[in-house]
C-alpha positions in Angstrom: 125.9 115.6 131.0 124.9 116.7 127.6 123.4 113.8 125.6 124.7 113.0 122.1 122.5 111.4 119.4 124.1 109.3 116.8 123.0 106.7 114.2 123.4 103.2 115.4 126.4 102.2 113.3 125.5 100.5 110.2 123.1 103.1 109.1 122.7 106.5 110.0 119.3 107.7 110.5 117.8 110.6 111.7 114.8 112.4 112.6 111.6 113.4 114.0 108.6 115.3 112.9 108.1 119.1 113.1 104.3 119.5 113.4 103.5 116.3 111.6 101.4 113.5 113.1 103.2 110.2 113.0 100.4 108.0 114.0 101.1 105.7 111.1 100.0 102.1 112.1 96.4 102.2 110.9 96.3 102.6 107.1 96.6 100.5 104.0 100.1 99.5 102.9 101.6 101.6 100.1 102.0 100.0 96.6 104.7 97.4 96.8 106.0 98.5 93.4 106.6 102.0 94.8 108.4 100.6 97.9 110.6 98.4 95.7 111.4 101.3 93.5 112.3 103.5 96.5 114.4 100.7 98.0 116.4 100.4 94.8 116.8 104.2 94.6 118.1 104.3 98.2 120.5 101.5 97.5 121.8 103.2 94.4 121.8 106.6 96.1 123.9 105.2 99.0 126.6 104.2 96.6 126.5 107.8 95.2 126.4 109.4 98.7 129.5 107.5 99.8 131.4 108.9 96.7 130.8 112.6 97.4 131.9 115.3 99.8 130.2 118.5 100.6 130.3 121.4 103.1 128.3 121.0 106.2 127.1 124.1 108.1 126.0 123.3 111.7 124.0 125.7 113.8 123.6 124.6 117.4 121.0 126.4 119.5 120.0 126.3 123.2 116.4 127.3 123.7 114.5 128.7 126.7 111.2 127.4 128.1 109.2 129.6 125.7 111.3 128.6 122.7 113.5 131.6 122.4 117.1 131.2 121.5 119.3 131.7 124.6 122.6 130.8 122.9 123.9 129.6 119.6 127.1 128.4 118.0 128.0 127.9 114.3 130.6 125.7 112.7 131.6 124.6 109.1 133.0 121.3 108.1 134.2 119.3 105.1 131.8 116.4 105.3 131.8 112.9 103.8 130.3 109.5 104.4 132.3 106.2 103.9 130.3 103.0 103.5 131.4 99.4 103.8 129.4 96.2 103.5 131.2 93.3 105.1 129.4 90.0 105.4 126.1 91.6 104.6 126.4 94.2 107.4 126.1 97.8 106.3 128.4 100.2 108.0 128.5 104.0 107.5 131.1 106.3 109.0 130.8 110.1 108.9 134.0 112.2 108.7 134.1 115.9 109.5 137.1 118.1 109.0 136.6 121.6 110.4 137.0 124.4 108.0 139.5 126.6 109.8 139.1 129.4 107.3 135.3 129.7 107.6 133.9 132.3 110.0 132.3 130.6 113.0 131.4 131.5 116.5 133.3 130.2 119.6 131.5 128.7 122.5 133.6 130.6 125.0 131.0 130.3 127.8 131.1 126.5 127.4 127.4 126.2 127.4 126.2 122.6 127.0 125.0 122.1 123.4 123.4 119.1 121.7 125.7 117.0 119.5 123.9 115.3 116.6 125.3 112.9 114.0 124.0 111.0 111.0 120.7 112.8 110.6 121.3 113.3 106.9 120.6 109.7 106.1 117.0 109.1 107.2 116.5 107.4 103.8 117.9 104.3 105.4 114.4 103.5 106.6 113.8 102.3 103.0 117.1 100.5 102.6 116.9 96.7 102.2 119.0 96.3 105.3 116.4 98.1 107.5 113.2 97.8 105.5 111.9 94.7 107.3 112.3 96.6 110.6 109.4 99.0 109.7 105.7 98.9 109.0 104.7 101.2 106.1 101.3 102.8 105.4 99.9 104.8 102.6 98.9 108.3 103.9 97.7 109.8 100.7 99.3 112.2 98.2 100.8 115.7 98.3 102.8 118.0 96.0 106.4 118.7 97.3 108.4 121.3 95.5 106.3 120.8 92.4 106.6 117.0 92.5 103.5 114.8 93.0 104.4 112.6 96.0 103.0 109.7 97.9 103.1 110.1 101.7 104.4 106.9 103.3 104.1 106.5 107.0 106.7 104.3 108.8 106.8 102.8 112.2 109.6 100.8 113.7 108.8 97.2 114.7 109.9 96.6 118.3 112.6 94.0 118.7 114.1 94.5 115.2 117.3 96.3 114.3 117.1 100.1 114.6 119.2 102.5 112.5 119.3 105.1 115.3 120.6 105.3 118.9 120.9 107.7 121.8 124.4 107.7 123.2 124.4 108.7 126.9 127.2 108.1 129.4 129.0 105.9 127.0 126.1 103.6 126.3 123.9 103.2 123.2 120.1 103.1 123.6 118.4 102.0 120.4 115.4 104.2 119.6 112.0 103.4 118.2 111.3 105.7 115.1 108.0 106.6 113.6 107.4 109.2 110.9 106.5 110.1 107.3 108.3 110.2 104.0 107.3 112.0 100.8 108.3 109.8 97.9 108.1 111.0 94.2 105.1 109.2 92.7 106.8 108.9 89.3 110.3 107.6 90.2 110.4 106.7 93.9 112.9 109.4 94.8 112.8 110.5 98.5 111.9 114.2 98.6 111.4 114.8 102.4 111.2 112.9 105.6 110.2 113.6 109.2 110.3 111.4 112.3 110.0 111.2 116.0 110.2 108.9 119.0 106.6 108.3 120.0 106.3 108.8 123.7 109.9 109.8 124.1 112.4 107.9 126.3 111.7 109.2 129.8 113.6 106.3 131.4 116.8 108.0 130.1 115.6 111.6 130.5 114.6 112.2 126.9 111.2 113.9 126.8 110.9 114.3 123.0 112.9 114.4 119.8 111.7 115.8 116.5 113.5 116.1 113.2 113.0 116.8 109.5 115.2 116.2 106.5 114.8 117.8 103.1 116.5 116.6 99.9 117.3 118.5 96.7 118.4 117.5 93.2 122.2 117.7 92.6 123.8 117.4 89.2 127.5 116.7 89.2 130.0 118.0 86.7 130.3 115.9 83.6 127.0 114.1 84.2 123.4 114.8 83.1 121.9 112.7 85.8 120.5 114.3 89.0 120.7 112.8 92.5 118.5 113.8 95.4 121.0 114.7 98.1 120.3 115.8 101.7 119.9 119.6 101.8 118.9 120.3 105.4 118.4 118.3 108.5 116.9 119.8 111.6 116.8 118.1 115.0 115.0 119.4 118.1 115.4 117.6 121.5 113.8 118.3 124.9 114.7 116.8 128.3 113.1 117.7 131.6 115.3 120.8 132.0 116.9 121.4 128.6 115.7 122.3 125.1 118.0 122.2 122.1 117.7 122.6 118.3 120.4 121.8 115.7 120.3 122.6 112.0 122.6 120.9 109.5 122.8 122.3 106.0 124.7 120.6 103.2 126.1 122.5 100.2 128.8 122.4 97.5 128.5 118.7 96.7 131.5 117.3 94.7 132.3 113.7 93.6 135.6 112.1 94.7 137.1 108.7 95.0 138.3 107.3 98.3 140.5 104.4 99.3 140.2 103.1 102.8 143.4 101.8 104.4 141.7 100.1 107.4 138.3 98.8 108.3 135.7 101.5 108.9 134.2 101.5 112.3 130.9 102.9 113.6 130.2 106.7 113.3 131.5 109.0 115.9 129.0 110.5 118.3 130.6 114.0 118.5 130.3 116.3 115.6 133.4 118.2 116.9 135.5 115.1 117.5 138.9 115.1 115.6 138.9 113.3 112.3 141.4 110.7 111.3 139.7 107.5 112.6 140.3 106.1 109.2 142.9 106.8 106.6 141.6 108.0 103.3 142.8 109.6 100.1 140.5 111.9 98.3 140.5 112.7 94.6 138.0 115.4 93.8 136.3 115.1 90.4 
């Protein structure tokens, strides 16, 4: 059975590191003022992110033992995230509507492919709802796309709420995340994030999971402000016998207003599942 990876409801997280050491734990804590600034940016950003739609391009690849691509499949979707906050509990729901007019490949061979959801929102590590679930460390500075950035390591505290889960055979397994985030030194914007599950989850057959999320500045029509939106999320997963890599690219961001006609439930685990789990009306801006 092919595993599906999804964010654990109320957040949607993501990730894992591509060639980045995530041995965070032993360093000095980052400046509290920067953490507070980033937390506020993430809260404000989440309000913006739940008011936009975009096009999501998904590339699913199955890899051989030596890392070569054995099979791939591509799909395009209209993508949006709906957020609710009831009784202090943050809930995000992803909706995907397949673009029937976009050229895409067909998995006629029915080769098992990895299904990944929610990996665009790694920023939730810094959201006030999850921030107390992580230890943060100052890992120095680095320039990212011309922006001086502070590298902040994060490591999930065992026993606290986790924003990410592995869904296997109808059951959710919360995962322990560790990784690194590159935060703009001047304004606290999140520029890039990577993460992994230290040690894997061999008890459920997961040998390793690695991911990286990149963000880019987006300016909406009629506004001079820029928001750093997810640009690309890559996820690589290995089990004892299988190796997959998924790449999600997000383009053509547009603002819209949405009215929910019923309570939003947790995010779906299947990127190809039919939409319509909540009723919405969209008004592009």
